[in-house]
C-alpha positions as CSV (number, residue, x, y, z in Angstrom):
1,X,94.1,90.7,118.6
2,X,93.9,94.3,119.8
3,X,90.7,95.9,118.6
4,X,92.2,99.0,117.0
5,X,90.6,102.1,115.5
6,X,91.5,100.7,112.0
7,X,89.4,97.6,112.7
8,X,86.6,99.2,114.8
9,X,86.2,102.5,112.9
10,X,87.8,102.7,109.5
11,X,86.7,99.3,108.2
12,X,83.1,100.0,109.4
13,X,83.2,103.3,107.6
14,X,84.1,101.4,104.4
15,X,81.1,99.0,104.9
16,X,83.3,96.1,106.1
17,X,81.9,94.1,109.0
18,X,84.4,92.4,111.2
19,X,83.7,89.4,113.5
20,X,86.1,88.7,116.4
21,X,86.7,85.2,117.6
22,X,88.1,84.6,121.0
23,X,91.4,82.7,120.6
24,X,92.7,81.2,117.4
25,X,91.4,77.6,117.5
26,X,90.6,76.6,113.9
27,X,87.2,75.0,114.9
28,X,86.1,78.3,116.5
29,X,87.2,80.3,113.5
30,X,85.4,77.9,111.2
31,X,82.2,78.4,113.1
32,X,82.4,82.1,112.5
33,X,82.7,81.8,108.7
34,X,79.5,82.3,106.7
35,X,78.5,83.1,103.1
36,X,79.6,86.8,103.6
37,X,83.1,86.0,104.9
38,X,85.7,87.2,102.5
39,X,88.9,86.4,104.5
40,X,90.3,85.1,107.7
41,X,92.7,87.5,109.4
42,X,94.9,86.4,112.3
43,X,98.1,87.5,114.0
44,X,101.1,85.1,113.7
45,X,102.1,86.0,117.3
46,X,99.2,87.6,119.2
47,X,99.3,90.9,120.9
48,X,99.1,91.2,123.9
49,X,99.1,87.5,124.9
50,X,102.0,86.3,122.6
51,X,99.9,83.3,121.5
52,X,101.2,81.6,118.4
53,X,98.5,81.0,115.8
54,X,98.2,77.5,114.2
55,X,98.8,78.9,110.7
56,X,98.7,75.6,108.7
57,X,95.4,74.5,110.3
58,X,93.9,78.0,109.8
59,X,95.0,78.0,106.2
60,X,93.2,74.6,105.8
61,X,90.0,76.0,107.2
62,X,90.1,79.2,105.1
63,X,90.9,77.3,101.9
64,X,88.2,74.8,102.6
65,X,85.8,77.7,102.4
66,X,87.5,79.3,99.4
67,X,88.8,82.4,101.2
68,X,92.3,83.7,101.8
69,X,94.2,83.5,105.1
70,X,95.7,86.9,105.9
71,X,98.3,86.9,108.6
72,X,99.6,89.9,110.5
73,X,103.2,89.0,111.0
74,X,104.2,92.2,112.9
75,X,105.5,90.2,115.9
76,X,107.1,87.7,113.5
77,X,109.6,90.5,112.8
78,X,109.2,90.6,109.0
79,X,109.8,86.9,108.5
80,X,112.7,86.5,110.9
81,X,110.7,84.5,113.5
82,X,107.6,83.3,111.5
83,X,107.2,82.8,107.7
84,X,103.5,82.5,107.3
85,X,103.6,81.9,103.5
86,X,105.6,78.8,104.1
87,X,102.8,77.5,106.3
88,X,99.9,78.2,103.9
89,X,99.0,81.9,104.4
90,X,97.9,83.7,101.3
91,X,98.6,87.3,102.3
92,X,101.0,88.6,104.9
93,X,101.0,92.1,106.4
94,X,103.2,93.7,109.0
95,X,103.5,97.0,110.7
96,X,107.2,97.7,110.1
97,X,107.3,100.6,112.5
98,X,106.9,98.2,115.4
99,X,110.3,96.6,114.8
100,X,112.1,99.3,112.7
101,X,111.6,101.8,115.5
102,X,109.9,101.0,118.8
103,X,106.4,102.4,118.6
104,X,107.4,104.9,115.9
105,X,109.7,106.7,118.4
106,X,112.5,106.9,115.8
107,X,110.2,107.6,112.8
108,X,108.4,110.9,112.9
109,X,107.1,111.0,109.3
110,X,103.4,110.1,109.2
111,X,103.9,108.3,105.9
112,X,106.6,106.1,107.5
113,X,104.5,105.4,110.6
114,X,101.8,104.1,108.3
115,X,104.2,101.8,106.4
116,X,102.7,98.4,105.8
117,X,104.5,95.6,104.2
118,X,102.2,93.4,102.0
119,X,103.3,90.1,100.6
120,X,101.0,88.0,98.5
121,X,101.2,84.3,97.7
122,X,99.1,83.4,94.7
123,X,99.4,79.6,94.9
124,X,95.8,79.4,95.9
125,X,92.9,80.6,93.7
126,X,90.7,81.9,96.5
127,X,90.1,85.2,94.6
128,X,88.0,83.6,91.9
129,X,84.3,83.8,92.3
130,X,84.3,85.9,95.5
């Protein structure tokens, strides 16, 4: 996962601490989970390595700890290549500008460049008690 300003600066300014785990092995991600962990966030297809996350196994780890699995499906092209909800993800986000217009080159409106698609699946009750 690319360490962007959104992760390194904006979330920190909101008081949100982020832990980075090298790779996407479920065992390594589980080791990073503690009592303060509120969610597991992973890319369905990694940038820049194009690694494919083991979404069902990651969902199992997250749900075991009572937290949601959030999947950035930007490289999954909005569900055309990868459908994370069908594999156990709870929340799916995607930067539509990466596949509507290459790197925002065709979209010049700041609001459109910030367009985020958010799809939630409420089949798990991870939100209770956290």
